[in-house]
N, C-alpha and C positions, 0 to 999 in steps of 0.2 A: 258453937253454931256461927259465931261472928268471924272466924278465921277465914282466910282465903282458900278457895278450892282451886289450886293452881294445877294446870295441866302441863307437864314437862314434855319437852320435845322428844324424849326417848320412849314415850309411852304412846305409840301410835294406835289409833282406833281403827277397827275395820270400817270400810266404807258402808254407810247406810243408804240403801237404795232410795232415791227420791228426796234425800236431804239437800237443803239449799242454804248456802251462806249468802248473806246480803252485806255488801260493802258499799255504803253510800258516801257521797261527798260532792264538793264542787268539781274536783279533778281539774284544777285550773292552775297548773297542769297536773296530770297524773304522773307520779314518779315511782322510782324503784321501791320506795318504802311501802307504797300502797300494794304493789305486787308481792313483796315479801310477806306482808301481813296476811294477804289473801291466801297465799300458798301455805303459810304456816297453819292457819286455821283449817284449811282444807285437809291437810295431811294429819294434823294432830287430832282433829275432831272427827275425822272420817266423813267429811262432807262430799257428796257426789258432785255438786256444782257450786261455783261461786258466781253470784250475780253482781256486776258492777253497776251501780245506779247513780248516774250523774243527777244532781239536784237541779230542778228547774229554777225555783226561787228559794234559796236557802233562808229560812226564817231567822237564823241566828247570825247572818252575815249581810246585813243590810247597809253596813257602813263603808263598803268599798265596792269598786267596780268589779264586774264579773264578765268574763269572756262570753261570747255568744254560745248558746247551747250547741249549735252545729260544730263549732270548733272543739268544745270539750268532749262531746261524744266521739268525734273523729279521733281525738288523741287517745281516748280509752280503747277504741276498737284497734288502733294501731298497736297499743301497748300490750294487749292481751292476745293478739294474733299468735297462733302457734300453740296455745295451751287449750286443749279441748275441754278442760274442766271450767274454763273461764268464759263468761258471756256478758255482753253489754245489754243494758235494758234502757228503754226510753219511757218507762212507766211514770217517772216524775216529770220528764220533759213534756210528755203529752198531756199532762194534767195542769189546768190553769191554777193560778194562785200559789201561795206558799207550799213548799214541798215538805209535808209533815210525814214523819216516819210511820206513825200509826196508820195513816191512810194507805201507805204503800204496803204495809204488812197485811192490812185487811184485804186489799185487792189480791195479793199473792195467795192468801188463804182461800179466798173465793175461787181463784183459778185452780188451785189444787183440788178443791172439793168438786169443781166442775169436771175435772179429769177422773173423778172417782177415787181419790186417795186423800188421806189425811195430810195436812200440811206439816212439814218438819223443817221449821225455819230457825236459823241462827243469825242473829244480827251482830255484825262485827263492829266494834267501836273502840276508841282509845280510852285510856283511863281518865283522861281529861274530860271527855264527853260523858263518860259514865258518872262522874262526880256531879255533872250538871243535869242528870236525868230528871230531877224533880221539876226543872223548868220546861221540859218538853211537853207537847200536847198529849194528854191522856197516857202518862207513863205506866200506870197500872195495866192498861189495855195492851201496851207494848209488851209488857212482861208476860201477859197471858198468851199473846200471839207468837212470841218467839223467845228462845233462850238468848242470852247475851254472851258473846265472846269478847272479853275485855283484854285489850292489848296494852302492854306497858309503853310509856313514852318517857324518853330521857328528860329529866328536869321536873318530872311530876311524881308526887308521892304514890306509893302503891295503894291499891284499894282492896276491899274485901267485902264479903257478904254482910258485914256489919251495917253497911249503908242501906242495904235492902231490908235488913231486919229492923232498922230504925224507922225508915220512911215507907217501906212497902212490906209490912209484916205478912208472912204467908207466902212470900215470893223469894225466899232466901235461896232456893235451889235453882233459880232461873238464870244464874250467871256462873260462868267459868272464867278463870283468869289464866291467860297464856303467859309464859315466862319469857317470851321473845316474839319476834326479833326486836332488838333495841337499837333502832336506827334514828339518829337525830336529823330528821329531814322534815321539811314543811313546804307546802305550795307557795307560801309567801316568800320563802328563801329562793325558790326556783324563779318566781316572777321577778324578784329584785335582781337576781343575777342576770337574767335575760335583759332586763331594762338597762343594765349597765354594760351590756355587750359581752358579758362573761360566758364562758362555755358551760353547757349543761351536760357535757359528755360524762358518762358513768353515773349520772344522777337521775336521768330519765332514759327510757329506751331510745336507741338511736333513731328509730322511725319517728318518735315524738319530737326529738330535738330537731330533726329535719323539717317536720311539719311546722314547728314554731318559727323556724327561720324562713321557710317558704312563704308563710302567711303573715310575717311581720308581727307576730303576737308579742305583747309586753314591751314594745318599743316606745310607746308613748310615755313621756315623763311622769304621768300620773301614777304609773306603776312603781316609781322609785320612792323609797322611804327617805333617802338622803342623797 
């Protein structure tokens, strides 16, 4: 029961009508790693749509500056343009206060019921975030509202259902573990490169790189780590 339930890329699932994958984050900026993760989850898990949800006030990232919501949303919209299965959402940007995942999932569930259907939600997160699930607001409720799609991250140990069995008994079947993609990328790396005047080509979509340059994002020295 404690072993990982890994979904390999060669075992594609049929698309489930009405299913929705949710990928949240600051997206400051969105990069190709985000897009690759979303596409992998969509294809392997048979998700009809992927919702990109920029956080309004990330509760776990209060120790650094964050670009204005309008900029982060615009970059997401530019990045996903052309993929009909991808959609940007302002659900957390429109809500005051910290952006708690459980509240977002509650609202998405309510919207599905209002449309006369059962919610079929899959929350996509990194293995790093999965290991910190206990620190999130109402984690058991999160597991009730959505299944988790856990994505590996270079430099972080693999995870398994053992964590759920230990801390959230009865919810062991609420997570699946993707075996890729394994891209070593982060928003902090993108910001630091831009702050030092380095190219973001091939790391973010071209339209996003152009937007960053046109709006002078990440040029302030405060974005630099060194």
